[in-house]
C-alpha positions in Angstrom: 6.6 0.7 -3.5 4.4 -0.8 -0.8 1.0 -2.4 -1.5 -0.6 0.1 0.9 0.8 3.0 -1.0 -0.5 1.7 -4.3 -4.0 1.2 -2.8 -3.9 4.9 -1.7 -3.1 5.8 -5.3 -6.0 3.7 -6.5 -8.3 5.5 -4.1 -7.1 8.8 -5.5 -7.9 7.6 -9.0 -11.4 6.6 -7.8 -12.0 10.0 -6.1 -10.8 11.9 -9.2 -13.4 10.3 -11.5 -16.2 9.8 -9.1 -18.4 12.5 -10.6 -18.6 11.2 -14.2 -16.7 9.7 -17.1 -13.3 11.3 -16.4 -10.1 9.4 -16.1 -6.7 9.6 -14.4 -3.3 8.3 -15.4 -0.4 8.4 -13.0 3.0 7.0 -12.3 6.1 7.5 -10.2 9.2 6.2 -8.5 10.2 5.5 -4.9 13.8 5.0 -3.7 15.3 4.4 -0.3 18.7 4.7 1.4 19.2 0.9 1.1 19.2 1.1 -2.8 15.7 -0.2 -3.1 13.8 1.2 -6.1 10.2 0.9 -7.1 8.3 2.2 -10.2 4.5 2.2 -10.6 1.7 3.1 -13.0 -1.9 3.6 -12.2 -5.1 4.3 -14.2 -8.7 5.0 -13.3 -11.8 5.6 -15.4 -15.4 6.6 -14.5 -18.1 4.2 -15.7 -20.9 6.5 -14.8 -21.7 9.0 -12.1 -21.3 6.5 -9.3 -19.0 3.7 -10.6 -15.3 3.7 -11.3 -12.6 1.2 -12.2 -9.0 1.5 -11.2 -5.9 -0.5 -11.9 -2.3 -0.3 -11.1 1.0 -2.1 -11.5 4.4 -1.7 -9.7 7.8 -3.2 -10.1 10.4 -3.1 -7.3 14.0 -4.1 -7.0 15.9 -4.7 -3.7 19.5 -5.7 -3.3 19.6 -8.4 -0.6 23.0 -9.0 1.1 23.3 -12.8 0.3 20.6 -13.4 -2.3 21.5 -10.6 -4.7 19.0 -8.5 -6.5 15.4 -9.5 -6.0 12.7 -8.1 -8.3 9.0 -8.2 -7.4 5.8 -7.4 -9.2 2.6 -5.9 -7.8 -0.7 -5.7 -9.9 -4.0 -4.5 -8.7 -7.6 -4.0 -10.0 -10.5 -2.5 -8.2 -14.2 -1.7 -8.8 -16.1 0.8 -6.7 -19.8 1.7 -6.7 -21.4 4.4 -4.6 -25.1 3.8 -3.8 -25.1 7.0 -1.8 -24.7 7.1 1.1 -23.5 3.4 1.2 -20.9 2.1 -1.2 -19.1 -1.1 -2.0 -15.5 -1.7 -3.2 -14.1 -5.0 -4.4 -10.6 -5.7 -5.7 -8.0 -8.3 -6.5 -4.2 -8.1 -6.4 -1.0 -10.1 -7.0 2.3 -9.5 -5.2 5.5 -11.3 -5.4 8.5 -13.1 -6.8 8.0 -16.8 -7.6 11.4 -17.7 -6.2 10.6 -16.2 -2.7 7.1 -15.1 -1.9 3.9 -14.8 -3.9 0.5 -13.6 -2.7 -2.9 -13.6 -4.5 -5.3 -11.3 -2.7 -9.0 -10.6 -2.7 -10.5 -7.7 -0.8 -13.9 -6.1 -0.2 -15.2 -3.2 1.8 -18.5 -1.5 2.6 -18.5 2.2 3.4 -20.8 4.9 4.5 -20.3 8.5 3.5 -21.8 11.4 5.3 -21.3 15.1 4.9 -18.1 15.2 6.9 -17.5 11.6 7.8 -16.6 8.4 5.8 -16.6 5.1 7.6 -15.6 1.7 6.1 -15.4 -2.0 7.2 -12.8 -3.9 5.3 -11.9 -7.6 4.6 -9.0 -9.1 2.8 -8.1 -12.6 1.9 -4.5 -13.5 1.0 -3.2 -16.8 -0.4 0.6 -17.2 0.0 3.3 -19.4 -1.4 6.5 -18.8 0.6 10.0 -20.4 -0.1 12.1 -20.0 3.1 15.9 -20.2 2.4 18.4 -21.5 4.9 21.4 -19.5 6.0 23.7 -21.6 3.8 21.4 -21.0 0.8 21.8 -24.7 -0.1 18.4 -25.8 1.2 15.0 -24.3 1.5 11.5 -25.2 2.4 8.2 -24.2 0.8 5.0 -23.5 2.8 1.6 -22.6 1.5 -0.9 -20.7 3.7 -3.5 -18.0 3.7 -4.7 -15.2 5.9 -7.9 -13.3 6.7 -7.6 -9.6 7.3 -10.3 -7.6 9.1 -10.0 -3.8 9.3 -11.7 -0.5 9.5 -11.0 3.0 8.3 -12.5 6.4 9.0 -12.1 9.8 7.3 -13.1 13.0 9.0 -13.4 16.4 7.4 -12.2 18.5 10.3 -12.6 21.8 8.5 -12.8 23.2 5.0 -9.1 22.6 4.5 -8.2 19.9 7.0 -9.0 16.1 7.0 -8.0 13.2 9.2 -7.9 9.6 8.1 -7.5 6.6 10.5 -7.0 3.0 9.3 -6.1 -0.3 10.9 -6.2 -4.0 9.9 -5.4 -7.3 11.7 -4.6 -10.6 10.0 -5.3 -14.1 11.1 -2.9 -16.7 9.5 -3.7 -20.3 8.8 -0.3 -21.5 10.0 1.6 -20.6 13.2 4.8 -18.6 13.0 7.5 -19.1 15.6 9.5 -15.9 15.9 12.6 -17.5 17.3 12.9 -20.0 14.4 12.2 -17.4 11.7 14.5 -14.6 12.8 17.4 -15.7 10.6 15.1 -16.0 7.5 13.6 -12.5 8.2 17.1 -10.9 8.5 18.1 -12.7 5.2 15.1 -11.5 3.2 14.5 -7.9 4.5 16.6 -4.8 4.2 14.0 -2.1 3.6 10.3 -1.4 3.3 10.4 -2.5 -0.3 11.4 -6.1 0.7 8.7 -8.7 0.0 8.7 -9.9 3.6 7.1 -6.6 4.7 3.8 -7.8 3.2 3.6 -10.4 5.9 2.3 -8.3 8.7 0.3 -9.3 11.8 -1.4 -5.9 12.1 -1.0 -2.4 10.8 -2.3 1.0 11.9 -2.1 4.4 10.2 -3.0 8.0 10.8 -3.0 10.6 8.0 -3.5 14.3 8.4 -4.3 16.3 5.2 -4.0 20.1 4.8 -5.2 21.9 1.7 -3.7 25.3 0.7 -5.7 26.3 -2.3 -4.9 23.7 -5.0 -1.9 22.5 -3.0 -2.1 19.7 -0.4 0.2 18.6 2.4 -0.1 15.1 4.0 1.5 13.9 7.2 1.3 10.2 7.5 2.3 8.2 10.6 2.1 4.3 10.6 3.2 1.3 12.6 3.1 -2.4 11.8 4.3 -5.7 13.3 5.8 -8.5 11.1 4.3 -11.9 11.6 7.6 -13.7 10.8 9.7 -12.4 13.8 7.3 -10.0 15.5 9.5 -7.1 14.7 7.9 -3.6 14.9 8.3 -0.8 12.4 7.4 2.9 12.9 7.1 5.1 9.9 6.6 8.8 9.2 6.0 10.4 5.7 5.5 13.9 4.5 3.9 14.4 1.1 3.3 17.6 -0.9 0.9 17.7 -3.9 0.9 20.7 -6.2 -0.6 21.5 -9.6 1.6 21.8 -12.7 -1.2 22.8 -15.0 -5.0 22.6 -15.3 -5.0 18.8 -15.4 -1.6 17.8 -14.1 -0.3 17.3 -10.5 3.0 16.4 -9.1 3.6 14.8 -5.6 6.8 14.7 -3.6 7.2 12.4 -0.6 9.9 12.1 2.0 9.8 9.5 4.8 11.7 7.7 7.5 11.3 4.2 8.9 12.5 3.0 12.3 12.4 -0.8 12.2 13.5 -3.4 14.6 14.2 -5.7 11.6 16.0 -3.6 9.0 17.1 -0.5 11.0 16.7 3.1 10.1 15.8 3.8 6.4 15.1 7.1 4.6 13.0 7.1 1.4 11.9 9.5 -1.3 9.0 9.4 -3.8 7.9 11.3 -6.9 4.6 10.8 -8.6 2.8 12.6 -11.6 -0.9 12.5 -12.2 -2.7 13.4 -15.4 -6.5 14.0 -15.4 -9.0 13.9 -18.2 -12.7 14.3 -18.9 -15.1 17.0 -18.1 
């Protein structure tokens, strides 16, 4: 699964336990038409009325044409405190495979929440170790660099049953990337959205429309991002449907499509289960 998707799950965990000492445990799988597979687990627990702690881990496997199967790990922890109406969120994450690309991330955001509006300013620091293979796979070179990401998000409650979320982030890298020189490496390392190289983005923007139908929820998500390695663009659309399976259990189905200048057209499907506890 993508790092952005896991962050959304962590946000769901925080929202679920925001009113007290409840908790959430969830997990799921994501698969795409290029045989990429990802499995994830999340957990969140309330540490009082206004503070909650979330954590998650994901494991993905992608079959690259010339490098064989590549497995990567994503781990995340986040603490959120709402001072009402202003809140602060801090987190740390690891993403990668030590043979290709590793990233150690720190992030922080400050948000303001009104009756129908939530606004946030976000910062992310990423520290990378990247091993770039050659086409003959006999030689490679290692580069270490970092990036500062500055972003913003907004959530609007349009009506009792409809919400709209906007999010965007732009990264500034400590080393220059030359797209012409890096095109071959990008093609070698990327076949789908689950490929590690998709974490190296120049900028990303996303719009999510949520529609509630009683206890059921539909989400229409449209996103676009540009890779920093070769400046390729990807457009993505996802439809998600969340419905209850019991008093404290939800299931979510997702179906999406990527149109990428780098890895072509890819379909993907996801299934997640959430279990809630507490008062």
